[in-house]
C-alpha positions in Angstrom: -18.7 -26.8 -1.3 -19.9 -26.6 2.3 -17.8 -26.9 5.4 -18.8 -30.5 6.1 -17.6 -31.7 2.7 -14.1 -30.0 2.9 -11.3 -32.6 3.0 -9.2 -32.4 6.1 -5.8 -32.5 4.5 -3.5 -29.8 5.6 -3.1 -26.7 3.4 0.3 -24.9 3.6 0.7 -21.2 3.5 4.1 -19.6 3.0 4.2 -16.0 4.2 2.5 -14.8 7.4 1.8 -11.2 6.4 -1.6 -9.8 5.8 -2.6 -12.0 2.8 -1.2 -15.1 4.5 -3.2 -14.5 7.7 -6.4 -13.7 5.7 -6.1 -17.0 3.8 -5.4 -18.9 7.1 -8.4 -17.2 8.7 -10.7 -18.2 5.8 -9.5 -21.8 5.8 -9.5 -22.3 9.5 -13.1 -21.0 9.8 -14.1 -23.7 7.4 -12.4 -26.5 9.2 -9.2 -26.8 7.2 -6.0 -27.5 9.1 -3.3 -25.0 8.1 0.5 -25.0 8.3 1.6 -21.3 8.2 5.3 -20.7 7.5 7.3 -17.5 7.7 11.0 -16.7 8.1 10.3 -14.2 10.9 9.7 -15.2 14.5 6.1 -13.9 14.6 3.4 -13.2 12.0 2.0 -10.0 10.7 4.9 -7.7 11.5 4.3 -5.3 8.6 0.6 -5.2 9.4 1.2 -4.5 13.0 3.6 -1.7 12.1 1.1 -0.2 9.7 -1.7 -0.5 12.3 0.2 1.3 15.0 -0.9 4.7 13.7 -4.5 3.6 13.0 -5.6 0.9 10.7 -7.3 1.9 7.4 -9.1 -1.4 6.6 -10.9 -0.6 3.4 -13.0 2.1 1.7 -16.7 2.8 1.2 -16.3 3.5 -2.6 -19.0 1.7 -4.6 -17.8 -1.6 -6.2 -17.4 -0.2 -9.7 -15.3 2.7 -8.5 -13.4 0.5 -6.0 -12.1 -1.8 -8.8 -11.0 1.2 -10.9 -8.4 2.0 -8.2 -6.4 -1.0 -9.4 -5.7 0.5 -12.8 -5.1 -1.9 -15.7 -6.0 -4.8 -13.3 -9.5 -3.4 -12.6 -11.3 -6.1 -14.5 -9.6 -8.8 -12.4 -10.2 -7.0 -9.2 -13.8 -6.5 -10.1 -14.1 -10.3 -9.9 -12.0 -10.7 -6.8 -14.0 -8.0 -5.0 -17.4 -9.3 -5.9 -17.7 -11.6 -2.9 -14.6 -10.6 -1.0 -14.5 -6.8 -1.1 -15.1 -4.1 1.5 -18.4 -5.4 2.7 -17.0 -8.8 3.4 -13.9 -7.3 5.1 -16.0 -5.1 7.4 -18.2 -8.0 8.2 -15.2 -10.2 9.2 -13.7 -7.4 11.3 -17.0 -7.1 13.2 -17.1 -10.8 13.7 -13.7 -10.4 15.4 -15.2 -7.8 17.7 -13.8 -4.7 15.9 -16.1 -1.8 15.3 -15.4 0.5 12.3 -16.2 4.1 11.3 -15.9 6.0 8.1 -13.4 8.9 7.8 -12.6 11.3 5.1 -12.4 10.1 1.5 -14.5 7.0 2.4 -11.7 5.5 4.4 -12.9 2.8 6.9 -11.0 2.6 10.2 -11.1 0.6 13.3 -12.8 2.5 16.1 -10.0 1.5 18.4 -7.4 4.2 18.5 -4.7 1.6 17.9 -5.4 -0.5 14.9 -3.3 -3.3 16.3 -6.4 -4.5 18.2 -7.6 -5.9 14.9 -4.3 -7.6 14.2 -4.2 -9.1 17.7 -7.8 -10.3 17.4 -7.0 -12.0 14.1 -3.9 -13.7 15.5 -5.8 -14.8 18.6 -8.6 -16.3 16.5 -6.1 -18.3 14.5 -4.4 -19.5 17.6 -7.6 -20.5 19.4 -9.0 -22.2 16.3 -6.7 -25.2 17.0 -6.4 -25.5 13.2 -3.4 -23.2 12.4 0.1 -24.2 13.3 2.7 -21.4 12.9 6.2 -22.4 11.9 8.7 -19.6 12.2 12.2 -19.6 10.7 11.1 -21.1 7.3 11.7 -19.3 4.0 10.5 -20.0 0.5 13.4 -21.5 -1.3 12.1 -22.2 -4.8 10.5 -25.0 -6.8 11.5 -28.6 -7.3 11.9 -30.1 -10.8 8.4 -31.5 -10.4 7.0 -28.1 -9.5 6.6 -28.6 -5.7 7.3 -25.7 -3.3 10.5 -25.9 -1.4 10.9 -24.2 2.0 14.2 -24.0 4.0 14.6 -23.5 7.7 17.3 -21.3 9.3 19.7 -24.2 9.3 19.3 -24.7 5.6 17.4 -27.9 5.7 14.9 -28.1 2.9 11.4 -29.5 2.8 9.0 -30.2 -0.1 5.5 -29.1 0.8 2.5 -31.2 -0.4 -0.1 -29.6 -2.5 -2.0 -27.4 -2.2 0.2 -24.5 -1.2 -0.7 -20.8 -1.0 2.3 -18.4 -1.5 1.8 -15.0 0.1 5.4 -13.8 -0.2 4.8 -10.0 -0.2 6.5 -7.2 -2.1 9.8 -5.5 -1.2 8.8 -2.5 0.9 9.6 -2.4 4.6 12.0 -5.4 4.3 12.8 -5.4 8.0 9.3 -6.8 8.6 9.9 -9.7 6.2 8.8 -8.5 2.7 12.2 -8.5 1.1 11.4 -9.6 -2.5 14.0 -12.4 -2.5 11.4 -14.8 -4.0 11.5 -13.0 -7.4 14.7 -14.6 -8.6 13.5 -18.1 -7.8 10.3 -17.4 -9.8 12.3 -16.2 -12.7 14.6 -19.2 -12.7 11.4 -21.3 -12.8 10.4 -19.5 -16.0 7.6 -17.5 -14.3 7.1 -14.0 -15.6 7.6 -11.3 -13.0 7.7 -7.5 -13.3 10.4 -5.7 -11.3 9.3 -4.7 -7.8 9.4 -0.9 -7.5 8.3 1.4 -4.8 4.7 2.6 -5.0 2.9 5.0 -2.7 6.2 6.6 -2.1 7.7 10.0 -1.5 10.1 11.8 -3.8 13.3 13.8 -3.5 12.8 17.2 -5.0 15.2 19.8 -6.6 16.0 22.8 -4.4 14.1 21.5 -1.4 17.3 20.9 0.6 16.4 22.4 4.0 17.9 25.5 5.4 18.5 24.3 9.0 18.6 27.9 10.2 15.2 28.9 8.8 11.9 28.3 10.6 10.8 24.7 9.8 14.0 24.2 7.8 15.0 20.9 9.2 11.6 19.4 10.1 8.9 17.2 8.7 6.0 19.5 8.2 2.4 18.8 7.1 1.2 20.7 4.1 -2.5 20.7 4.6 -5.3 21.1 2.0 -3.3 21.2 -1.3 -3.9 19.7 -4.7 -0.9 18.0 -6.5 -1.1 17.8 -10.3 0.9 15.7 -12.7 -0.1 15.2 -16.3 -3.9 15.2 -16.5 -4.5 14.0 -13.0 -5.0 16.2 -9.9 -5.3 14.8 -6.3 -6.3 16.8 -3.3 -5.2 16.0 0.3 -2.4 16.5 2.8 1.2 16.2 1.9 4.3 16.1 4.1 7.5 18.2 3.5 10.5 16.0 4.4 14.2 16.7 4.6 14.7 15.8 0.9 11.3 16.4 -0.8 7.6 15.6 -0.4 5.4 12.6 0.4 1.8 12.1 1.4 -1.5 10.9 -0.1 -1.7 13.1 -3.2 1.9 12.3 -4.1 1.4 8.6 -3.5 -1.6 8.6 -5.8 0.5 10.1 -8.6 3.7 8.1 -7.7 3.4 5.4 -10.4 3.0 8.0 -13.2 5.8 10.2 -11.8 8.2 7.3 -11.3 7.6 6.0 -14.9 8.2 9.5 -16.3 11.4 10.0 -14.3 12.7 6.6 -15.4 12.0 7.5 -19.1 13.1 11.1 -19.3 14.5 12.3 -16.0 13.2 14.8 -13.4 9.6 15.9 -13.6 7.6 19.0 -12.5 4.7 18.4 -10.2 2.4 21.4 -9.6 0.9 22.2 -6.2 -2.3 24.3 -5.8 -1.9 25.8 -2.3 -5.4 27.3 -2.3 -7.7 24.6 -4.0 -10.9 26.3 -2.7 -10.2 29.6 -4.5 -9.6 30.5 -8.1 -6.7 32.7 -9.2 -8.8 35.9 -9.2 -10.1 35.4 -5.6 -6.6 34.6 -4.5 -5.4 37.9 -6.0 -8.2 39.8 -4.4 -7.4 38.5 -1.0 -3.8 39.7 -1.3 -4.8 43.3 -2.1 -4.4 46.1 0.4 -1.4 44.8 2.1 -0.7 46.8 5.3 2.5 48.9 5.5 5.3 47.0 7.1 3.4 43.7 6.9 5.6 40.8 5.8 4.7 38.6 2.9 4.6 35.6 5.2 2.2 37.3 7.6 0.0 38.3 4.7 -0.2 34.7 3.4 -0.9 33.5 6.9 -3.7 36.0 7.6 -5.4 36.2 4.2 -4.9 32.7 2.9 -4.4 30.8 6.2 -1.1 29.3 5.1 0.3 27.0 7.7 4.0 26.5 8.4 4.2 23.6 6.0 3.1 25.7 3.0 5.4 28.6 4.0 8.4 26.2 4.4 7.6 24.7 1.0 7.6 28.2 -0.5 10.9 29.2 1.2 12.6 26.0 0.1 11.3 26.1 -3.5 11.5 29.8 -4.2 14.2 30.9 -1.8 14.1 33.0 1.4 12.1 35.7 -0.4 9.7 33.2 -1.8 6.7 34.5 0.2 7.2 37.9 -1.3 7.4 36.5 -4.8 4.3 34.4 -4.2 2.3 37.3 -2.7 2.8 39.2 -5.9 2.1 36.3 -8.2 -1.3 34.6 -7.5 -0.7 32.3 -10.4 2.2 30.6 -8.6 -0.1 30.0 -5.6 -2.4 28.1 -7.8 0.4 26.2 -9.5 3.6 26.1 -7.5 6.1 24.1 -9.6 8.3 21.5 -7.7 10.8 19.5 -9.6 10.8 15.8 -8.5 14.2 14.2 -9.0 13.8 10.6 -7.9 11.5 8.4 -5.9 12.6 7.5 -2.4 14.2 4.1 -2.0 11.9 1.1 -2.4 12.5 0.0 1.2 10.7 3.2 2.4 7.7 2.8 0.2 4.3 1.9 1.6 3.8 -0.7 -1.1 5.3 -2.0 -4.3 4.3 -2.2 -7.9 5.3 -5.2 -10.0 5.4 -8.8 -9.0 4.1 -12.1 -10.5 2.3 -11.5 -13.7 -1.4 -12.5 -13.7 -0.8 -14.2 -17.0 0.8 -17.0 -15.0 -2.4 -17.6 -13.0 -5.8 -18.9 -13.6 -9.0 -17.3 -12.2 -8.5 -18.9 -8.8 -4.9 -17.5 -8.6 -3.4 -21.0 -9.2 -0.1 -21.1 -11.2 -1.1 -22.6 -14.5 2.2 -24.3 -14.9 2.2 -25.7 -11.3 -1.3 -27.0 -10.4 -1.8 -26.8 -6.6 0.3 -23.7 -6.0 -1.7 -20.5 -5.4 -0.5 -17.0 -5.0 -2.0 -14.0 -3.2 -1.3 -10.5 -1.9 1.3 -8.0 -2.7 3.5 -10.5 -4.6 1.1 -10.2 -7.5 1.5 -7.5 -10.2 -0.9 -4.8 -9.1 -0.8 -1.5 -7.4 -3.3 0.8 -5.8 -3.4 4.0 -3.9 -3.6 4.3 -0.1 -7.0 4.8 1.4 -8.0 1.2 2.2 -7.4 -0.3 -1.3 -4.1 -2.0 -0.4 -5.3 -4.1 2.5 -8.5 -4.9 0.7 -6.5 -6.3 -2.2 -4.6 -8.6 0.2 -8.0 -9.7 1.7 -9.7 -10.4 -1.6 -6.8 -12.2 -3.3 -6.1 -14.2 -0.2 -9.7 -15.4 0.0 -9.7 -16.1 -3.8 -6.6 -18.3 -3.4 -8.0 -20.0 -0.3 -11.2 -20.9 -2.1 -9.1 -22.2 -5.0 -7.1 -24.4 -2.6 -10.3 -25.9 -1.1 -11.6 -26.7 -4.6 -8.2 -28.2 -5.5 -8.4 -30.5 -2.5 -11.9 -31.6 -3.4 -10.9 -32.4 -6.9 -7.8 -34.4 -5.9 -9.0 -36.1 -2.8 
């Protein structure tokens, strides 16, 4: 359907996070009037917060590898990403005046130091389009007996929204920004299958990593650079962060779903950290030979293996104050330092959530099968992916899929 043939009936979007804004952007660019509702006073709070430290839009991974990042939902995402994947995302960013560059691991970033430039450009485009009306102070309140979407304002007054409606209600991470997961109960009451929202891409509390506040680096967040974290048959290399209670960071996030499931089933789990991923065990041992008289183990590890403060603090916390000495005499431990993970950090601290609305409840256009005219998109759907550009791209692709479905629905019912 071309832009000229699109009916001019308003389309409602509930949820003004990333997916809601992407859907509104797609619709407004094609001439559709949009009513955008959110219970916060301004849109895109979570996206702005994430963008404040540099916005990782998407990833340069080839399409077949890209879809694999969504695990068991890979076949579905292969379809979503076909027309609305990383290439389309980058193209839209450039249309908004944002130039991009590729960083490590194929991560695509905005050239602007502050990724909020993209968020501001998107919001400005929606505002200047004259087609998007933002209605703050309105929350999703459930479904009517006839299946219509109900929203309620801060005073408790309820409104039935006409079809079509796109729901982009988010997960339950960073609830202060609006994604609080309160919609789940209403969906369950309506007989819609949902999986429990759990923290994904999260850090973990670890056994014996309680900091010694009197030791160097004892009470700090310290980067642990160039390590490989291993759990089960999967190993992920990157940079971690030693926290007051445990470890977080890219490699841990990538393993988080498997670790969390194992902890839930059978208690604490051991994750192994290779502190020298570029050297095999023999080469590590060779480098630690011929220790000078009076040279401390920590100095030896710094000089010979270039250990940073993060690695040394991890060693002290996991093996005790004499950990460096133990490690310098045991190269095998350097290649596989065991750290016992006790529990994931609270869901509210997670970068994203797993769980959500089951795809079985949706057709290929992300419309609820039992409620024609209601579409769903973004993190409220039951998928998960690692960081590295895959989270925001999923919001982009599912938002556009739902927006296209809403346009088709209008055409069929006009």
